C-alpha positions as CSV (number, residue, x, y, z in Angstrom):
1,M,133.7,99.1,156.1
2,Y,132.1,98.7,159.9
3,P,130.2,101.7,161.5
4,D,131.9,103.2,164.4
5,H,129.7,101.5,167.1
6,T,130.5,98.0,165.9
7,P,133.7,96.3,167.1
8,Q,135.9,94.9,164.3
9,R,136.2,90.9,163.7
10,S,138.7,89.1,162.3
11,V,137.9,87.5,158.9
12,E,139.2,83.8,158.4
13,V,139.6,82.6,155.0
14,H,139.4,79.0,154.3
15,H,140.4,77.6,150.8
16,P,139.2,74.4,149.6
17,T,141.2,71.2,149.6
18,P,141.6,69.7,146.6
19,I,140.4,66.1,146.2
20,P,142.8,63.7,144.5
21,P,141.5,61.9,142.0
22,P,140.7,58.0,142.5
23,V,143.4,55.6,141.3
24,V,142.0,53.3,138.6
25,H,143.6,49.7,138.4
26,P,142.9,48.3,135.1
27,A,141.0,45.0,135.2
28,P,143.3,42.0,134.6
29,V,143.0,40.4,131.1
30,I,142.1,36.8,131.4
31,P,142.1,34.7,128.5
32,V,138.9,32.7,128.2
33,Q,139.0,29.6,125.7
34,P,135.9,29.4,123.2
35,G,133.4,26.6,124.1
36,T,134.0,25.1,120.6
37,V,136.8,25.5,118.4
38,P,135.9,27.7,115.2
39,T,136.6,26.2,112.0
40,V,139.3,28.0,109.9
41,A,138.4,29.1,106.7
42,S,140.9,29.8,103.6
43,I,139.7,32.0,100.7
44,V,141.5,32.5,97.5
45,L,141.1,35.6,95.9
46,P,141.1,36.1,92.0
47,D,144.7,37.8,92.2
48,G,146.0,34.6,93.7
49,R,146.2,36.1,97.5
50,V,144.6,33.7,100.3
51,V,142.9,35.1,102.9
52,T,142.3,32.9,106.2
53,G,140.1,33.6,108.8
54,Y,137.6,32.5,111.3
55,A,134.0,31.6,110.0
56,I,131.3,33.7,111.7
57,D,127.9,32.3,112.2
58,A,125.1,34.6,111.0
59,V,122.9,35.7,113.8
60,H,119.4,34.3,113.4
61,P,116.8,36.8,115.0
62,E,114.0,35.2,117.0
63,P,110.9,34.0,115.0
64,V,108.2,36.3,114.9
65,T,105.3,34.6,115.9
66,A,102.1,35.2,113.6
67,K,99.6,37.9,114.2
68,P,96.0,36.7,115.0
69,A,93.8,37.5,112.3
70,V,91.4,40.4,112.9
71,S,87.8,39.8,112.3
72,R,85.6,41.7,110.1
73,A,83.0,42.6,113.0
74,A,86.0,44.2,114.8
75,V,86.9,46.2,112.0
76,N,83.5,47.2,111.4
77,V,82.7,48.1,114.8
78,A,85.9,50.2,115.3
79,L,85.3,52.2,111.9
80,G,81.8,52.7,113.0
81,G,83.0,54.0,116.1
82,V,85.3,56.5,114.2
83,G,82.6,57.7,112.1
84,F,80.2,58.1,114.8
85,L,82.6,60.3,116.6
86,A,83.3,62.0,113.5
87,V,79.6,62.9,113.3
88,C,79.3,64.1,116.8
89,G,82.4,66.3,116.2
90,G,80.5,67.8,112.8
91,L,77.3,68.4,114.8
92,L,78.9,70.1,117.7
93,L,80.8,72.2,115.1
94,L,77.6,73.2,113.2
95,T,75.5,74.1,116.1
96,S,78.3,76.2,117.3
97,F,78.4,77.8,113.9
98,I,74.9,78.3,113.9
99,A,74.9,79.8,117.4
100,A,77.6,82.2,116.5
101,L,75.7,83.0,113.2
102,T,72.7,83.8,115.1
103,A,74.3,86.1,117.7
104,F,76.1,88.0,114.6
105,I,72.6,88.4,112.7
106,G,71.1,89.8,116.1
107,Q,74.0,92.2,116.6
108,L,73.8,93.6,112.9
109,I,69.8,94.0,113.5
110,I,70.7,96.1,117.0
111,L,73.1,97.9,115.1
112,A,70.9,99.0,112.2
113,A,68.3,99.9,114.7
114,V,70.6,102.3,116.5
115,I,71.8,103.6,113.4
116,F,68.6,104.1,111.9
117,G,67.1,105.5,115.3
118,G,70.1,108.2,115.5
119,W,69.4,109.1,112.3
120,I,65.7,109.8,112.7
121,A,66.5,111.7,116.4
122,V,68.8,114.1,113.9
123,Q,66.1,114.8,111.8
124,V,63.5,115.5,114.4
125,L,65.9,117.3,116.8
126,G,67.7,119.1,113.9
127,A,64.6,120.5,112.4
128,S,64.5,123.5,114.7
129,G,67.1,125.4,112.3
130,H,64.4,125.7,109.5
131,R,66.9,125.6,106.9
132,G,65.4,125.1,103.3
133,G,62.1,124.0,104.5
134,T,58.3,125.0,104.2
135,T,57.1,126.7,107.4
136,V,53.5,125.9,108.2
137,N,51.6,128.0,110.7
138,I,49.0,125.6,111.9
139,R,46.4,128.3,113.5
140,R,46.2,130.0,110.0
141,A,45.7,126.9,108.4
142,V,43.0,125.8,110.7
143,I,41.2,129.2,110.5
144,K,41.4,129.0,107.0
145,R,39.9,125.8,106.6
146,N,37.0,126.8,108.9
147,H,36.4,130.2,107.1
148,F,34.1,129.9,104.1
149,H,34.8,132.0,101.0
150,S,32.4,132.5,98.4
Protein backbone atom coordinates (compact mmCIF):
# COMPACT_ATOMS: atom_id res chain seq x y z
CA MET A 1 0.00 0.00 0.00
CA TYR A 2 2.79 2.43 0.86
CA PRO A 3 5.94 2.83 -1.22
CA ASP A 4 9.18 1.47 0.25
CA HIS A 5 10.60 4.88 1.09
CA THR A 6 7.51 6.00 3.08
CA PRO A 7 7.35 4.96 6.75
CA GLN A 8 4.24 3.01 7.71
CA ARG A 9 1.67 4.76 9.89
CA SER A 10 -0.91 3.26 12.14
CA VAL A 11 -4.51 3.91 11.19
CA GLU A 12 -7.07 4.84 13.83
CA VAL A 13 -10.68 3.97 13.16
CA HIS A 14 -13.27 6.23 14.73
CA HIS A 15 -16.79 4.96 15.17
CA PRO A 16 -19.60 7.48 15.60
CA THR A 17 -21.30 7.56 18.96
CA PRO A 18 -25.06 7.23 18.62
CA ILE A 19 -27.06 10.07 20.10
CA PRO A 20 -29.97 8.89 22.23
CA PRO A 21 -33.35 10.23 21.14
CA PRO A 22 -34.72 12.98 23.33
CA VAL A 23 -37.23 11.95 25.94
CA VAL A 24 -40.58 13.49 25.21
CA HIS A 25 -42.81 14.14 28.20
CA PRO A 26 -46.44 14.55 27.26
CA ALA A 27 -47.97 17.84 28.26
CA PRO A 28 -50.36 17.50 31.17
CA VAL A 29 -54.02 17.75 30.24
CA ILE A 30 -55.73 20.42 32.29
CA PRO A 31 -59.49 20.51 32.05
CA VAL A 32 -60.78 23.98 31.32
CA GLN A 33 -64.32 25.05 31.93
CA PRO A 34 -65.95 26.92 29.06
CA GLY A 35 -66.78 30.56 29.67
CA THR A 36 -70.50 29.84 29.37
CA VAL A 37 -72.26 26.55 29.77
CA PRO A 38 -73.63 25.50 26.38
CA THR A 39 -77.28 24.52 26.21
CA VAL A 40 -78.13 20.87 25.79
CA ALA A 41 -80.49 20.04 22.96
CA SER A 42 -82.45 16.85 22.47
CA ILE A 43 -83.85 15.66 19.15
CA VAL A 44 -86.37 12.87 18.70
CA LEU A 45 -85.73 10.88 15.54
CA PRO A 46 -88.62 9.46 13.47
CA ASP A 47 -87.94 5.93 14.77
CA GLY A 48 -88.32 7.09 18.40
CA ARG A 49 -84.67 7.38 19.42
CA VAL A 50 -83.59 10.50 21.27
CA VAL A 51 -80.30 12.17 20.42
CA THR A 52 -78.94 14.60 23.00
CA GLY A 53 -76.00 16.95 22.44
CA TYR A 54 -74.71 20.44 22.63
CA ALA A 55 -75.93 23.00 20.16
CA ILE A 56 -73.08 24.48 18.16
CA ASP A 57 -73.31 28.05 17.06
CA ALA A 58 -72.71 28.53 13.34
CA VAL A 59 -69.52 30.37 12.48
CA HIS A 60 -70.37 33.70 10.97
CA PRO A 61 -67.80 35.11 8.55
CA GLU A 62 -66.78 38.71 8.88
CA PRO A 63 -68.95 40.99 6.81
CA VAL A 64 -67.47 41.88 3.45
CA THR A 65 -66.94 45.56 2.94
CA ALA A 66 -68.68 46.97 -0.08
CA LYS A 67 -66.42 47.48 -3.07
CA PRO A 68 -66.14 51.04 -4.25
CA ALA A 69 -67.81 51.71 -7.56
CA VAL A 70 -65.44 51.97 -10.54
CA SER A 71 -65.93 55.14 -12.50
CA ARG A 72 -66.76 54.93 -16.18
CA ALA A 73 -63.87 57.24 -17.02
CA ALA A 74 -61.37 54.88 -15.33
CA VAL A 75 -62.73 51.94 -17.32
CA ASN A 76 -62.51 53.92 -20.56
CA VAL A 77 -58.92 54.99 -19.82
CA ALA A 78 -57.91 51.42 -19.02
CA LEU A 79 -59.54 50.06 -22.18
CA GLY A 80 -57.97 52.84 -24.24
CA GLY A 81 -54.54 51.99 -22.83
CA VAL A 82 -54.99 48.32 -23.68
CA GLY A 83 -56.14 49.23 -27.19
CA PHE A 84 -53.19 51.58 -27.66
CA LEU A 85 -50.74 48.88 -26.59
CA ALA A 86 -52.40 46.40 -28.96
CA VAL A 87 -52.10 48.86 -31.88
CA CYS A 88 -48.44 49.59 -31.06
CA GLY A 89 -47.66 45.88 -30.91
CA GLY A 90 -49.46 45.30 -34.20
CA LEU A 91 -47.55 48.11 -35.90
CA LEU A 92 -44.27 46.73 -34.57
CA LEU A 93 -45.11 43.30 -35.95
CA LEU A 94 -46.21 44.83 -39.25
CA THR A 95 -42.98 46.78 -39.71
CA SER A 96 -40.95 43.69 -38.81
CA PHE A 97 -42.92 41.68 -41.36
CA ILE A 98 -42.42 44.32 -44.06
CA ALA A 99 -38.67 44.49 -43.37
CA ALA A 100 -38.40 40.69 -43.55
CA LEU A 101 -40.44 40.58 -46.76
CA THR A 102 -38.25 43.27 -48.33
CA ALA A 103 -35.09 41.37 -47.42
CA PHE A 104 -36.59 38.16 -48.83
CA ILE A 105 -37.52 39.82 -52.13
CA GLY A 106 -34.03 41.34 -52.36
CA GLN A 107 -32.47 37.94 -51.87
CA LEU A 108 -34.73 36.44 -54.54
CA ILE A 109 -33.63 39.16 -56.99
CA ILE A 110 -29.96 38.52 -56.21
CA LEU A 111 -30.50 34.77 -56.61
CA ALA A 112 -32.19 35.30 -60.00
CA ALA A 113 -29.34 37.57 -61.11
CA VAL A 114 -26.74 34.99 -60.11
CA ILE A 115 -28.58 32.17 -61.88
CA PHE A 116 -29.18 34.26 -65.04
CA GLY A 117 -25.57 35.52 -65.02
CA GLY A 118 -24.33 31.96 -64.67
CA TRP A 119 -26.50 30.87 -67.57
CA ILE A 120 -25.11 33.69 -69.73
CA ALA A 121 -21.55 32.82 -68.70
CA VAL A 122 -22.12 29.19 -69.69
CA GLN A 123 -23.51 30.31 -73.06
CA VAL A 124 -20.59 32.63 -73.79
CA LEU A 125 -17.77 30.49 -72.46
CA GLY A 126 -19.23 27.22 -73.67
CA ALA A 127 -19.56 28.42 -77.31
CA SER A 128 -15.96 27.45 -78.15
CA GLY A 129 -17.02 23.86 -78.84
CA HIS A 130 -18.99 24.77 -82.07
CA ARG A 131 -21.52 22.06 -81.58
CA GLY A 132 -24.43 22.36 -84.00
CA GLY A 133 -24.00 26.11 -84.60
CA THR A 134 -23.32 28.17 -87.75
CA THR A 135 -19.71 29.28 -88.17
CA VAL A 136 -19.23 32.69 -89.74
CA ASN A 137 -15.85 33.82 -91.03
CA ILE A 138 -15.91 37.58 -90.57
CA ARG A 139 -13.05 38.33 -93.02
CA ARG A 140 -14.74 36.59 -95.93
CA ALA A 141 -18.04 38.27 -95.09
CA VAL A 142 -16.40 41.70 -95.10
CA ILE A 143 -14.63 40.98 -98.36
CA LYS A 144 -17.82 39.67 -99.96
CA ARG A 145 -19.65 42.77 -98.84
CA ASN A 146 -17.09 45.15 -100.24
CA HIS A 147 -16.55 43.21 -103.48
CA PHE A 148 -18.87 44.35 -106.23
CA HIS A 149 -20.44 41.70 -108.41
CA SER A 150 -22.05 42.59 -111.65
